[in-house]
C-alpha positions in Angstrom: 0.0 0.0 0.0 1.3 3.5 -0.9 1.9 5.8 2.0 0.1 9.1 2.0 1.8 12.0 0.2 3.8 14.3 2.4 2.8 18.0 3.0 5.6 19.0 0.7 4.4 16.7 -2.1 0.8 18.1 -1.8 2.1 21.7 -1.8 4.3 21.1 -4.9 1.4 19.2 -6.6 -1.0 22.1 -6.0 1.5 24.7 -7.3 2.2 22.6 -10.4 -1.5 22.1 -11.0 -2.2 25.8 -10.7 0.8 26.8 -12.9 0.2 24.1 -15.6 -3.5 25.1 -15.8 -2.4 28.7 -16.3 0.1 27.7 -19.0 -2.5 25.6 -20.9 -5.1 28.3 -20.6 -2.7 30.9 -21.9 -2.3 28.8 -25.1 -6.0 29.1 -25.8 -8.4 26.5 -27.1 -7.2 27.0 -30.7 -3.8 25.5 -29.8 -5.7 22.3 -28.9 -8.0 22.1 -31.9 -10.8 23.9 -30.2 -10.8 21.5 -27.2 -11.1 22.7 -23.6 -8.3 21.3 -21.6 -8.5 21.3 -17.8 -5.8 20.1 -15.3 -7.9 18.2 -12.9 -5.2 16.8 -10.6 -1.4 16.5 -10.2 0.4 13.8 -8.1 4.0 14.3 -7.4 6.4 11.4 -6.6 8.0 11.4 -3.2 11.4 12.6 -4.5 9.5 15.4 -6.5 11.0 14.3 -9.7 7.8 13.2 -11.5 4.5 15.1 -11.7 1.7 12.9 -12.9 -0.6 15.5 -14.5 -4.2 14.4 -15.1 -6.1 16.4 -17.8 -9.7 16.3 -18.7 -10.5 17.2 -22.3 -13.9 18.4 -23.7 -15.3 17.4 -26.1 -14.2 13.8 -25.5 -13.8 13.1 -29.3 -10.7 15.3 -29.3 -9.0 13.5 -26.4 -6.6 11.5 -28.6 -5.4 14.4 -30.6 -5.0 16.7 -27.6 -3.1 14.1 -25.6 -0.8 13.7 -28.6 -0.3 17.5 -28.7 0.5 17.6 -25.0 3.1 14.8 -25.4 4.7 16.5 -28.4 4.9 19.8 -26.5 5.9 18.2 -23.2 9.5 19.7 -23.2 8.2 23.2 -24.0 5.4 23.0 -21.3 8.0 21.7 -18.8 10.2 24.7 -19.7 7.4 27.1 -19.1 6.6 25.4 -15.8 10.3 25.8 -14.9 10.1 29.6 -15.3 7.1 29.7 -13.0 8.3 27.3 -10.2 12.1 27.9 -10.7 12.2 30.0 -7.5 10.5 27.3 -5.3 12.0 24.1 -6.8 15.5 23.2 -7.6 14.5 20.6 -10.1 11.5 20.9 -12.3 9.7 17.6 -12.2 9.3 15.5 -15.3 5.7 16.0 -16.5 3.7 12.9 -17.5 0.2 13.5 -18.9 -2.7 11.2 -18.1 -6.2 11.4 -19.4 -8.7 12.0 -16.6 -11.8 10.1 -17.6 -13.9 10.8 -14.5 -16.0 13.3 -16.5 -16.8 10.8 -19.2 -17.7 8.3 -16.5 -20.0 10.7 -14.8 -21.6 11.6 -18.1 -22.1 7.8 -18.8 -23.8 7.3 -15.4 -26.0 10.4 -16.1 -27.1 8.8 -19.4 -27.8 5.5 -17.8 -29.9 7.2 -15.1 -32.0 9.1 -17.6 -33.2 5.8 -19.2 
């Protein structure tokens, strides 16, 4: 069983989530083919070297193309993140993007309940 994240991990994760959301928002929806991209959660490894970044993408039919764009621009996004958190962190964590499907799941449940 994983142990609970430390206070430092939680603080760093919150900061990265806020900054990454700002970076993605500043790019605009046009950069992601008209999709709305939201950073829903960030989990940081105990050594603060990896930031698992969960994004939800709307509409869901654009998920694949947006995830590809995020991966292709990972280095640039990490660089921008470095400028924002450089004062607080010695090492900017490696960003790993994951698709947050909880919205799709909730939508699916809604559809089932309407029947």
